[in-house]
Z-matrix of the N, CA and C atoms (Angstrom, degrees):
N
C 1 1.490
C 2 1.490 1 108.29
N 3 1.339 2 111.78 1 136.39
C 4 1.419 3 119.01 2 -175.99
C 5 1.586 4 104.96 3 -102.91
N 6 1.365 5 112.35 4 127.16
C 7 1.507 6 116.82 5 174.90
C 8 1.470 7 111.25 6 -89.37
N 9 1.325 8 118.85 7 141.96
C 10 1.406 9 120.78 8 -179.90
C 11 1.541 10 109.02 9 -68.61
N 12 1.374 11 115.43 10 150.34
C 13 1.476 12 118.33 11 -179.90
C 14 1.556 13 111.55 12 -66.49
N 15 1.366 14 112.50 13 139.19
C 16 1.509 15 116.50 14 -179.72
C 17 1.569 16 109.43 15 -97.62
N 18 1.247 17 115.23 16 151.25
C 19 1.492 18 119.59 17 -179.24
C 20 1.547 19 110.18 18 138.36
N 21 1.306 20 111.78 19 -175.80
C 22 1.451 21 119.39 20 -173.93
C 23 1.517 22 104.06 21 -108.08
N 24 1.330 23 110.65 22 153.67
C 25 1.494 24 117.78 23 -179.95
C 26 1.565 25 102.10 24 -89.74
N 27 1.327 26 114.19 25 163.07
C 28 1.447 27 120.17 26 178.53
C 29 1.570 28 110.54 27 -63.11
N 30 1.289 29 118.28 28 -32.84
C 31 1.442 30 120.33 29 178.22
C 32 1.509 31 111.56 30 -68.39
N 33 1.309 32 119.81 31 -38.65
C 34 1.432 33 122.18 32 176.34
C 35 1.520 34 111.37 33 -63.31
N 36 1.317 35 121.10 34 -44.19
C 37 1.386 36 126.83 35 178.92
C 38 1.571 37 111.75 36 -63.90
N 39 1.299 38 116.08 37 -38.30
C 40 1.505 39 119.56 38 176.64
C 41 1.472 40 110.01 39 -64.71
N 42 1.362 41 118.44 40 -47.47
C 43 1.397 42 121.00 41 -174.29
C 44 1.542 43 108.48 42 -62.29
N 45 1.357 44 120.26 43 -44.03
C 46 1.462 45 123.51 44 175.79
C 47 1.531 46 110.81 45 -56.85
N 48 1.310 47 117.81 46 -44.93
C 49 1.505 48 121.16 47 -178.01
C 50 1.502 49 109.03 48 -63.98
N 51 1.263 50 119.57 49 -41.22
C 52 1.436 51 122.40 50 -178.03
C 53 1.629 52 109.33 51 -66.28
N 54 1.318 53 115.44 52 -42.85
C 55 1.572 54 119.60 53 176.02
C 56 1.433 55 107.40 54 -62.75
N 57 1.330 56 122.66 55 -42.80
C 58 1.435 57 121.26 56 -175.48
C 59 1.580 58 108.47 57 -67.46
N 60 1.277 59 115.61 58 -39.02
C 61 1.499 60 117.59 59 177.98
C 62 1.521 61 114.60 60 -63.41
N 63 1.365 62 115.43 61 -39.61
C 64 1.453 63 119.29 62 176.83
C 65 1.497 64 113.89 63 -64.64
N 66 1.299 65 114.12 64 -44.75
C 67 1.478 66 121.17 65 -179.75
C 68 1.452 67 106.93 66 -64.79
N 69 1.368 68 125.32 67 -43.75
C 70 1.407 69 126.30 68 -179.61
C 71 1.559 70 109.81 69 -63.25
N 72 1.335 71 120.00 70 -40.49
C 73 1.513 72 122.17 71 179.94
C 74 1.550 73 107.86 72 -64.28
N 75 1.269 74 120.03 73 -43.68
C 76 1.445 75 120.63 74 179.05
C 77 1.604 76 110.12 75 -61.68
N 78 1.291 77 113.95 76 -41.83
C 79 1.506 78 117.03 77 179.17
C 80 1.480 79 109.02 78 -59.93
N 81 1.343 80 118.57 79 -52.54
C 82 1.401 81 120.88 80 -179.21
C 83 1.547 82 116.31 81 -57.91
N 84 1.339 83 112.91 82 -43.00
C 85 1.469 84 119.04 83 174.04
C 86 1.557 85 116.80 84 -60.42
N 87 1.306 86 114.10 85 -36.94
C 88 1.458 87 116.89 86 -177.08
C 89 1.560 88 108.30 87 -79.10
N 90 1.343 89 123.61 88 -30.78
C 91 1.388 90 123.05 89 -177.15
C 92 1.514 91 112.09 90 -72.40
N 93 1.327 92 119.96 91 -36.24
C 94 1.494 93 121.98 92 178.50
C 95 1.562 94 111.01 93 84.28
N 96 1.282 95 112.39 94 -164.53
C 97 1.542 96 116.93 95 -171.80
C 98 1.549 97 107.51 96 -94.36
N 99 1.206 98 121.13 97 -16.75
C 100 1.529 99 117.06 98 -177.92
C 101 1.578 100 109.95 99 94.39
N 102 1.286 101 114.61 100 -174.46
C 103 1.519 102 117.76 101 -170.87
C 104 1.606 103 109.36 102 -72.76
N 105 1.307 104 116.73 103 -41.53
C 106 1.460 105 117.37 104 179.09
C 107 1.513 106 110.94 105 -60.55
N 108 1.293 107 118.05 106 -41.32
C 109 1.506 108 119.87 107 176.03
C 110 1.485 109 114.23 108 -61.32
N 111 1.336 110 119.31 109 -35.85
C 112 1.465 111 123.24 110 -179.74
C 113 1.530 112 106.08 111 -63.67
N 114 1.300 113 121.46 112 -48.84
C 115 1.381 114 124.22 113 -177.65
C 116 1.466 115 108.68 114 -62.36
N 117 1.370 116 120.17 115 -47.64
C 118 1.457 117 121.89 116 177.28
C 119 1.521 118 110.88 117 -56.04
N 120 1.261 119 118.53 118 -42.43
C 121 1.521 120 120.17 119 177.98
C 122 1.498 121 113.09 120 -58.77
N 123 1.273 122 116.24 121 -39.83
C 124 1.485 123 119.77 122 -176.37
C 125 1.468 124 105.07 123 -70.57
N 126 1.380 125 121.78 124 -42.42
C 127 1.447 126 127.57 125 178.78
C 128 1.525 127 110.23 126 -58.28
N 129 1.283 128 113.78 127 -52.00
C 130 1.478 129 119.36 128 -176.94
C 131 1.596 130 110.23 129 -64.31
N 132 1.339 131 113.09 130 -35.86
C 133 1.492 132 111.37 131 174.19
C 134 1.498 133 115.76 132 -63.76
N 135 1.344 134 117.46 133 -40.68
C 136 1.396 135 120.15 134 178.49
C 137 1.552 136 111.48 135 -65.10
N 138 1.299 137 116.14 136 -41.38
C 139 1.464 138 120.86 137 179.28
C 140 1.587 139 111.30 138 -63.20
N 141 1.376 140 115.20 139 -43.81
C 142 1.430 141 117.49 140 174.91
C 143 1.524 142 113.99 141 -61.15
N 144 1.324 143 120.61 142 -42.96
C 145 1.458 144 125.40 143 -179.54
C 146 1.589 145 107.42 144 -67.33
N 147 1.311 146 119.01 145 -35.53
C 148 1.477 147 115.47 146 -178.27
C 149 1.523 148 108.59 147 -73.85
N 150 1.412 149 122.36 148 -34.68
C 151 1.337 150 126.04 149 176.29
C 152 1.555 151 111.69 150 -61.80
N 153 1.263 152 112.75 151 -43.19
C 154 1.458 153 120.87 152 -175.83
C 155 1.498 154 110.66 153 -68.20
N 156 1.297 155 119.01 154 -46.85
C 157 1.523 156 121.60 155 173.47
C 158 1.466 157 113.70 156 -72.37
N 159 1.281 158 120.16 157 -24.71
C 160 1.490 159 120.69 158 170.58
C 161 1.479 160 113.09 159 -63.20
N 162 1.358 161 112.25 160 -47.06
C 163 1.491 162 120.99 161 177.08
C 164 1.562 163 112.78 162 -62.96
N 165 1.359 164 114.24 163 -38.24
C 166 1.500 165 120.92 164 -178.59
C 167 1.578 166 103.27 165 -68.01
N 168 1.343 167 119.14 166 -43.33
C 169 1.493 168 119.04 167 -177.07
C 170 1.449 169 109.26 168 -61.91
N 171 1.391 170 121.12 169 -39.58
C 172 1.420 171 118.24 170 -179.23
C 173 1.502 172 112.04 171 -70.53
N 174 1.341 173 118.69 172 -40.08
C 175 1.477 174 120.57 173 178.89
C 176 1.432 175 115.96 174 -67.62
N 177 1.420 176 116.30 175 -36.29
C 178 1.468 177 119.77 176 -177.76
C 179 1.564 178 113.29 177 -88.49
N 180 1.325 179 113.72 178 -18.09
C 181 1.472 180 118.80 179 -177.76
C 182 1.527 181 112.09 180 77.07
N 183 1.326 182 119.78 181 14.54
C 184 1.444 183 118.28 182 -178.50
C 185 1.593 184 107.88 183 -112.15
N 186 1.281 185 111.84 184 154.59
C 187 1.448 186 116.12 185 174.99
C 188 1.519 187 116.96 186 -77.87
N 189 1.286 188 117.81 187 140.27
C 190 1.428 189 123.82 188 -179.05
C 191 1.522 190 110.85 189 -121.90
N 192 1.289 191 121.60 190 157.75
C 193 1.403 192 122.23 191 -176.99
C 194 1.593 193 108.68 192 -147.50
N 195 1.275 194 117.14 193 162.88
C 196 1.439 195 125.09 194 178.65
C 197 1.535 196 108.92 195 -123.29
N 198 1.304 197 115.79 196 117.60
C 199 1.503 198 120.72 197 177.40
C 200 1.483 199 108.81 198 -101.65
N 201 1.305 200 117.93 199 109.27
C 202 1.468 201 123.09 200 178.55
C 203 1.535 202 109.33 201 -89.88
N 204 1.350 203 114.42 202 150.83
C 205 1.418 204 122.14 203 175.43
C 206 1.540 205 107.09 204 -147.12
N 207 1.280 206 116.92 205 175.23
C 208 1.425 207 119.07 206 -175.53
C 209 1.663 208 109.03 207 -70.50
N 210 1.275 209 113.61 208 -22.67
C 211 1.450 210 119.50 209 -175.28
C 212 1.476 211 112.89 210 -91.47
N 213 1.329 212 119.95 211 -17.59
C 214 1.412 213 127.36 212 -179.01
C 215 1.469 214 115.36 213 161.23
N 216 1.353 215 118.95 214 -142.54
C 217 1.441 216 120.51 215 -178.13
C 218 1.507 217 107.19 216 -156.44
N 219 1.390 218 110.29 217 155.77
C 220 1.565 219 120.00 218 178.49
C 221 1.482 220 108.79 219 -132.10
N 222 1.318 221 115.13 220 145.04
C 223 1.491 222 119.06 221 171.91
C 224 1.525 223 108.08 222 -103.10
N 225 1.348 224 104.89 223 138.87
C 226 1.546 225 113.42 224 -172.69
C 227 1.512 226 107.36 225 -126.38
N 228 1.385 227 117.53 226 163.42
C 229 1.498 228 120.92 227 173.34
C 230 1.481 229 101.99 228 -129.41
N 231 1.316 230 114.01 229 154.63
C 232 1.432 231 123.97 230 179.08
C 233 1.588 232 108.50 231 -89.09
N 234 1.280 233 113.69 232 122.74
C 235 1.497 234 116.30 233 -176.98
C 236 1.471 235 108.88 234 -79.37
N 237 1.376 236 115.66 235 175.27
C 238 1.483 237 117.79 236 175.99
C 239 1.507 238 112.57 237 -67.62
N 240 1.288 239 119.79 238 -26.72
C 241 1.393 240 123.43 239 176.08
C 242 1.529 241 115.60 240 -78.62
N 243 1.328 242 116.47 241 -0.97
C 244 1.430 243 122.74 242 179.40
C 245 1.497 244 116.52 243 81.36
N 246 1.278 245 117.46 244 28.47
C 247 1.489 246 124.43 245 -178.79
C 248 1.533 247 106.78 246 -114.11
N 249 1.328 248 114.98 247 136.13
C 250 1.536 249 117.13 248 173.93
C 251 1.456 250 109.13 249 -84.06
N 252 1.303 251 115.16 250 130.05
C 253 1.443 252 126.66 251 -177.92
C 254 1.499 253 114.71 252 -142.19
N 255 1.272 254 121.00 253 167.58
C 256 1.507 255 120.86 254 175.90
C 257 1.463 256 109.38 255 -68.56
N 258 1.308 257 121.18 256 135.00
C 259 1.459 258 123.49 257 177.63
C 260 1.611 259 107.74 258 -69.90
N 261 1.327 260 114.98 259 161.85
C 262 1.469 261 119.66 260 176.11
C 263 1.458 262 108.67 261 -79.02
N 264 1.335 263 113.94 262 94.51
C 265 1.525 264 119.58 263 -179.07
C 266 1.577 265 101.92 264 -156.17
N 267 1.312 266 109.60 265 174.36
C 268 1.577 267 118.96 266 174.64
C 269 1.545 268 107.10 267 -61.68
N 270 1.310 269 115.84 268 138.26
C 271 1.389 270 122.94 269 175.02
C 272 1.500 271 117.89 270 -48.16
N 273 1.371 272 113.21 271 -41.46
C 274 1.512 273 115.83 272 -176.18
C 275 1.570 274 111.10 273 -71.53
N 276 1.345 275 118.65 274 -11.07
C 277 1.440 276 115.99 275 -179.91
C 278 1.553 277 111.39 276 -101.50
N 279 1.303 278 116.75 277 2.30
C 280 1.477 279 117.62 278 178.17
C 281 1.496 280 114.22 279 -125.35
N 282 1.258 281 120.61 280 -6.66
C 283 1.512 282 123.62 281 179.76
C 284 1.554 283 106.43 282 -143.24
N 285 1.342 284 113.49 283 135.18
C 286 1.434 285 120.79 284 175.72
C 287 1.488 286 113.51 285 -136.76
N 288 1.292 287 119.87 286 123.67
C 289 1.450 288 123.90 287 177.81
C 290 1.524 289 107.26 288 -96.13
N 291 1.360 290 116.49 289 131.01
C 292 1.453 291 116.78 290 178.55
C 293 1.553 292 110.17 291 -80.84
N 294 1.267 293 114.76 292 155.27
C 295 1.566 294 117.54 293 171.18
C 296 1.529 295 105.74 294 -61.81
N 297 1.294 296 109.55 295 149.91
C 298 1.507 297 115.14 296 -175.43
C 299 1.491 298 116.86 297 -63.66
N 300 1.359 299 116.85 298 -22.99
C 301 1.443 300 118.75 299 178.48
C 302 1.487 301 116.51 300 -87.84
N 303 1.351 302 114.81 301 -2.39
C 304 1.502 303 122.09 302 174.00
C 305 1.516 304 113.27 303 -102.68
N 306 1.330 305 115.27 304 130.92
C 307 1.448 306 122.85 305 -177.53
C 308 1.506 307 108.01 306 -111.58
N 309 1.368 308 112.97 307 148.25
C 310 1.455 309 122.93 308 -178.25
C 311 1.503 310 109.79 309 -115.88
N 312 1.351 311 121.67 310 132.63
C 313 1.445 312 125.18 311 172.95
C 314 1.456 313 103.43 312 -120.43
N 315 1.389 314 117.97 313 146.64
C 316 1.498 315 122.11 314 -177.35
C 317 1.527 316 108.21 315 -135.70
N 318 1.380 317 114.25 316 137.98
C 319 1.415 318 121.74 317 170.65
C 320 1.597 319 104.64 318 -126.01
N 321 1.313 320 110.14 319 133.46
C 322 1.471 321 120.12 320 176.27
C 323 1.475 322 111.07 321 -121.04
N 324 1.352 323 113.39 322 118.55
C 325 1.431 324 115.44 323 -176.81
C 326 1.515 325 118.24 324 53.47
N 327 1.347 326 112.02 325 43.11
C 328 1.456 327 125.73 326 -179.68
C 329 1.524 328 112.91 327 65.59
N 330 1.316 329 117.13 328 23.97
C 331 1.518 330 117.00 329 175.48
C 332 1.470 331 108.14 330 -127.58
N 333 1.292 332 115.71 331 137.61
C 334 1.538 333 118.37 332 178.24
C 335 1.472 334 112.62 333 -68.19
N 336 1.357 335 118.48 334 145.08
C 337 1.379 336 123.25 335 -173.29
C 338 1.548 337 106.80 336 -113.24
N 339 1.297 338 117.72 337 130.03
C 340 1.432 339 123.45 338 175.86
C 341 1.441 340 110.70 339 -76.10
N 342 1.340 341 126.77 340 107.12
C 343 1.427 342 130.12 341 -174.84
C 344 1.529 343 111.53 342 -85.83
N 345 1.295 344 119.64 343 1.49
C 346 1.397 345 120.59 344 177.38
C 347 1.580 346 113.21 345 -74.11
N 348 1.260 347 113.95 346 -39.75
C 349 1.520 348 124.23 347 -175.59
C 350 1.538 349 104.54 348 -118.17
N 351 1.296 350 117.48 349 85.55
C 352 1.514 351 118.11 350 179.80
C 353 1.413 352 115.85 351 -90.73
N 354 1.394 353 121.14 352 -24.08
C 355 1.443 354 118.79 353 -173.11
C 356 1.489 355 115.36 354 68.15
N 357 1.342 356 114.34 355 -160.55
C 358 1.394 357 119.45 356 -177.72
C 359 1.564 358 115.89 357 -107.77
N 360 1.319 359 112.45 358 0.57
C 361 1.521 360 117.65 359 -177.01
C 362 1.492 361 107.06 360 -97.50
N 363 1.366 362 117.34 361 146.18
C 364 1.429 363 120.27 362 174.35
C 365 1.498 364 112.46 363 -73.37
N 366 1.344 365 117.99 364 150.71
C 367 1.477 366 121.13 365 176.81
C 368 1.513 367 109.64 366 -88.31
N 369 1.380 368 117.39 367 -26.10
C 370 1.461 369 120.71 368 -179.41
C 371 1.554 370 106.27 369 -119.62
N 372 1.334 371 114.15 370 131.80
C 373 1.415 372 119.45 371 176.63
C 374 1.479 373 115.75 372 -110.67
N 375 1.220 374 118.18 373 132.53
C 376 1.602 375 123.96 374 179.95
C 377 1.426 376 107.51 375 -100.71
N 378 1.262 377 124.99 376 105.02
C 379 1.492 378 129.34 377 178.00
C 380 1.392 379 114.35 378 -75.82
N 381 1.355 380 120.47 379 151.34
C 382 1.421 381 125.35 380 -174.14
C 383 1.637 382 108.60 381 -74.42
N 384 1.226 383 114.38 382 -3.56
C 385 1.520 384 118.62 383 173.94
C 386 1.533 385 112.29 384 -94.50
N 387 1.328 386 118.11 385 -1.34
C 388 1.497 387 121.97 386 176.26
C 389 1.483 388 112.01 387 98.68
N 390 1.334 389 118.24 388 -8.91
C 391 1.424 390 122.98 389 177.54
C 392 1.543 391 108.06 390 -79.95
N 393 1.355 392 112.93 391 154.51
C 394 1.484 393 120.41 392 176.16
C 395 1.515 394 111.23 393 -142.42
N 396 1.275 395 111.67 394 163.85
C 397 1.486 396 117.08 395 178.76
C 398 1.473 397 106.61 396 -72.24
N 399 1.399 398 113.96 397 136.81
C 400 1.506 399 116.15 398 179.98
C 401 1.560 400 108.70 399 -67.02
N 402 1.341 401 116.16 400 133.92
C 403 1.430 402 124.06 401 -178.76
C 404 1.453 403 113.78 402 -151.96
N 405 1.307 404 117.88 403 154.10
C 406 1.486 405 124.00 404 168.46
C 407 1.523 406 106.66 405 -133.99
N 408 1.345 407 112.28 406 123.26
C 409 1.485 408 119.66 407 174.09
C 410 1.507 409 108.79 408 -112.00
N 411 1.302 410 116.84 409 126.34
C 412 1.448 411 126.72 410 179.54
C 413 1.524 412 111.50 411 -110.17
N 414 1.339 413 113.93 412 125.30
C 415 1.486 414 118.57 413 174.02
C 416 1.580 415 109.23 414 -101.83
N 417 1.238 416 116.39 415 132.52
C 418 1.463 417 122.39 416 168.69
C 419 1.489 418 113.59 417 -147.86
N 420 1.328 419 117.55 418 -176.92
C 421 1.431 420 117.89 419 -176.30
C 422 1.514 421 106.82 420 -92.03
N 423 1.251 422 116.34 421 139.06
C 424 1.490 423 125.57 422 -177.73
C 425 1.565 424 113.80 423 -64.54
N 426 1.300 425 112.78 424 -32.78
C 427 1.536 426 116.39 425 -176.06
C 428 1.597 427 112.92 426 -101.12
N 429 1.374 428 112.48 427 8.44
C 430 1.524 429 115.99 428 179.23
C 431 1.494 430 109.54 429 -127.55
N 432 1.292 431 118.33 430 95.54
C 433 1.457 432 120.06 431 -179.32
C 434 1.489 433 110.93 432 -108.38
N 435 1.306 434 118.37 433 26.11
C 436 1.503 435 121.04 434 -179.08
C 437 1.489 436 107.29 435 -76.14
N 438 1.307 437 119.23 436 161.61
C 439 1.431 438 123.39 437 -174.84
C 440 1.544 439 110.11 438 -66.12
N 441 1.380 440 118.72 439 -28.76
C 442 1.412 441 123.76 440 -178.83
C 443 1.488 442 116.75 441 -88.31
N 444 1.417 443 113.24 442 2.49
C 445 1.468 444 116.33 443 -173.40
C 446 1.532 445 109.57 444 -64.76
N 447 1.299 446 117.29 445 150.70
C 448 1.489 447 121.07 446 179.64
C 449 1.497 448 112.01 447 -70.51
N 450 1.273 449 121.63 448 134.06
C 451 1.500 450 124.93 449 173.37
C 452 1.462 451 106.75 450 -136.49
N 453 1.311 452 109.81 451 152.98
C 454 1.542 453 119.49 452 -178.75
C 455 1.549 454 106.59 453 -134.75
N 456 1.307 455 117.75 454 135.90
C 457 1.454 456 123.54 455 -175.56
C 458 1.459 457 114.12 456 -121.07
N 459 1.363 458 117.09 457 147.06
C 460 1.403 459 127.38 458 175.82
C 461 1.470 460 104.50 459 -124.53
N 462 1.305 461 120.43 460 123.74
C 463 1.466 462 119.05 461 -177.25
C 464 1.639 463 104.61 462 -131.38
N 465 1.348 464 111.02 463 145.62
C 466 1.427 465 119.56 464 174.52
C 467 1.484 466 110.76 465 -127.47
N 468 1.427 467 117.09 466 136.83
C 469 1.459 468 114.12 467 176.64
C 470 1.463 469 109.38 468 -107.41
N 471 1.293 470 116.20 469 -179.19
C 472 1.438 471 122.71 470 -166.39
C 473 1.621 472 109.80 471 -68.65
N 474 1.254 473 116.37 472 -17.27
C 475 1.435 474 119.61 473 -177.20
C 476 1.610 475 108.77 474 -90.43
N 477 1.276 476 114.59 475 0.26
C 478 1.475 477 119.31 476 -179.53
C 479 1.463 478 116.17 477 86.22
N 480 1.319 479 118.53 478 11.16
C 481 1.481 480 121.00 479 175.21
C 482 1.527 481 112.09 480 -85.27
N 483 1.334 482 115.62 481 137.13
C 484 1.428 483 122.47 482 -178.34
C 485 1.593 484 111.70 483 -108.18
N 486 1.251 485 116.37 484 139.38
C 487 1.544 486 121.69 485 172.08
C 488 1.456 487 107.74 486 -128.03
N 489 1.283 488 114.62 487 141.72
C 490 1.453 489 122.85 488 175.55
C 491 1.500 490 107.34 489 -132.57
N 492 1.442 491 112.19 490 152.79
C 493 1.442 492 119.53 491 173.88
C 494 1.516 493 111.57 492 168.70
N 495 1.337 494 110.46 493 166.59
C 496 1.449 495 115.90 494 177.97
C 497 1.545 496 110.27 495 -73.19
N 498 1.312 497 114.75 496 140.64
C 499 1.566 498 120.68 497 176.51
C 500 1.499 499 104.77 498 -73.25
N 501 1.272 500 115.26 499 126.32
C 502 1.497 501 123.76 500 174.94
C 503 1.411 502 110.83 501 -112.87
N 504 1.332 503 114.94 502 127.32
C 505 1.488 504 121.27 503 177.40
C 506 1.477 505 113.54 504 -109.15
């Protein structure tokens, strides 16, 4: 008596591999990037907005500024009357509120800025020549002040160059 061979066919193995791949993809998409990725996303968003408004300042010939606060930041333009106001653009491109668990620290020209009392003036100015006020903005978690806590920084130099990256200690 001949027994039929035991095992799986190639088609059965391929179906199982496809199902495992789909399940793994859904699991990775639902987990997200984690805390370090959230800080990096906020930093990249700020850098992209600064670059965008820096280019708009050059093209339009008007001064732009960034007003930072504990809750987020807003991009402003200098009117002909000499007043800082929101530029004529979509609201999402000029104002950003940070999630409540993310904190922002700011240094302008190597001095820490108190973000509790910001007033109406911007702390960072984007000139129509492409130059900007030297600044360093650091994103971290408000409830995690340990030395090993993740931090992400965005820095701009006087020539208008931006650098971003995780703070390594």
